[in-house]
C-alpha positions, 0 to 999 in steps of 0.5 A: 770531438775526439781528444786532438780537438779538445786540446785544440779548444783549451789552446785557443782559451790559453791564447787569448788568456792574456786578453781575456784577464784584462776584461773579464771580472776576476770572479767570473767562469769561463767555459768552451763548448764545441757542437754538442758539449762543453770541452773546458770549463774554468770555475768562478765565485758563481758555480753553476755547476757546469763540468766538462763533458757535459752536453750543451743543453737547448737553449742555454747560452752555447746552444743559441750562440751556436746556433745564431752564430751572433755574441749572446747576452743574458740573464739566464733563469735557474731552470737549466742548472739550477741556478740564474746566471748571467752570462755573455757567450760568442761564437768561435770556430774550431777547425771547422767546428762551431763552437761557442766561448761562455762568461758566466757571472752572477745574475745582477751582474748586468745590472750593476755594471751599468751603474758607474761608481760615484766614489771610491774608497782608498786607503792611506796607512790605517785611514780609509777615505771614500773620493768622489772619482771625478777627483781621481787623476788616474788609476794604477795596478802595481805589485799586485795592488790597485792605487789611484792618484788624487792632487799627487797623494796616493791611495790604495782600493780593492777593486782590479783595474778590470772590475774598475773598468767596467764600473768607472764613468766614461770619463775614464779610459784605460791607455794601459795594461797598468794604467786607467786615466780620468781624461779630464786630467790630461793635459797633452798627448805626444810621442815619445822618443821611440813615437810611442804615445805618451800621456801628460797629466796637469799634475805633470805625470807622464803614462804611456799608451800600450799598443794594445790600446792604442786604437781605443785611445784615438777613436775615444779622443778623436785624433 
């Protein structure tokens, strides 16, 4: 592949970076492969020693994605890169050439993501409290920290919203880049003066629904 197409591959990822960071765990590695080699790689905590320019190996996730032109979700043993890993691959096309966007995570991730949190440990001043998730009204990302709220009390947690979104029960719904809400805590859904959806909780808290999550909110809540 020529240099122009390598640059296009990187630009595509940058264009979607804002969307990707909403759901990709912060420790994930990201790779882009076009035809027979990788043209982009961002390291994550789980290092599989992949580099830009490296050939795509037969039977790797990138290889399967480009051959099948389908999403591939699998655990890969250590025979390919010397270390096992969990990966999700998506087919992409760049100027008519088949490619793959690959997300790389630790091998036990596929198990962890199916085990919802039953409690979150929150910090108030110098004390920590384990709180059952059913008691949490909503969770907020604010000033580079994550906070959750129970009966108008605020707790700080070390988890990010995107990590929590993968591990919370289905009663929790992402409604905004900054908010995840407990559906059971919703009192009503209305529209504000600009016709955007507004979620009001039982304690009176009002949270806006962003356009990014509008269709998903309507689908989940059935209206």
